[in-house]
Steps between C-alpha positions, in 0.01 A plus 500: 500500500748764609390854484766764471455792730427814307736791563206727582550504878873562468438774246247661732750496785769647279261768381400585855864520604580723201206729578608528863853588390375760252264645758778532756731661243227739387432596860869571553512714185188692607649557844830614346321735261287635783812561706658691209180702456494586869868594494451715190199665663697573817788644297260708292336649809836578659642654183209736438496824704320478833376859467480768233597866555245772563540858378266801499288498187604146406341162558684178416341156493624166372368148453658162428318177413642157412385306195304177464334509843831557673704234320726747315661744742803720466643737245272803477574785736438864582680755714469862609753690709619848588830623358752728676391811306136455605384347172309174476624185329243262349583158358310212346648191341460141388765228532502208258352192671278434800688311769742534789783609270284770340393632840861512621619668179221754534625586847852552369380740231276693738779551755756586231272760341425663834868525584600638159214754500643655818801628305371526142214742438456424129258207445693386192820481700322312780372248248836461324700454819244252634525305176879479518491402867260209459696379197805479725331236719480271194134406527313334215188704577396839366235757589295776347470816706386863512660757730343842564623800695247762610573844644194553723548878507510563126318195366800418281488127416795324337480136389706226338391160374683170460277296273198554724139561399381861472330690781156661506398847620180697544417844640190637665441739207420203271832438329663157497756303307752219471865597526700440184841547655814371333677219685790259504555126534380313809742492791747213493522456123802703388748732672549874450148568383358850449158572647345824370316723747156645434400818683147622564324725748205395711295814445158405637346273759492142380659158509803329351476120488778247446429130440670175404402316184268255677258790552476589131578188297326164466442211261241700305601851607789694347709737711369795301137404560573427865664837554207671331262321733699616803512853359122511476467364853746751647340786305151414621623492861751786490364636829530171688751457779822318425383200704169481313666531163760234582221257590310574178805454279591176678150363446521597132824304473329188631280500188784465249538125544878545514663236721746747647545678828416869492602825665333841499642833622278808513608860554211736576616861479350832600753755387492871414489556123854571382472430128353263253530124509 
């Protein structure tokens, strides 16, 4: 009686071969993704400022953290720099995406904005010219951004927004709030945009805090509720140093559940009263 060999052994060999092939391919994809993550991380570190300026009566601190345990890197940024007239430029922004391209695009915007701010004192003009410049490079990416210009002698603070989330402020005399400034479209969407400028005076000791949306928005947290939470935090620690406050706000952002990288920029000011906020 002839017994036909069952195909089980052959099927097992085929399955083993298939699994080995899939495992090798998965390992290659993991290694490729890890290489891109490491490259994005290196670009991100190089593109962010190595040091922040120091001025009498002012403390500046910033934090950046990647998303998803370091798997999503690139896009969010902060900057602070001195301008030729002695004023201080402050920037925070968020590029669409989290990869090498986003990190590189972020670097382009940061450098462009610095260069333009050297010759344009009006924050709205800085924002508009930056928008037109990055559109000229024909990138498919866009970015939200806030640019602020502070006169450290008078406390005059001018700001412009390009689709970015609001900022939070608090003073040592117990006042606090969320900025409701008018704004324009994100950078890189449409040419010849107008970005209105909001002017206020820092009239008492306190803090001004800028964040990206990962700090204030999550799956079950609206931006409004997130900003209110940060406002309460900043208000309850209005006397903290800029470094302490930046750490607290960053930790608060980790609780949103938002799978996004985050940036925080804190300005702690001790200025002579020159008017009302």
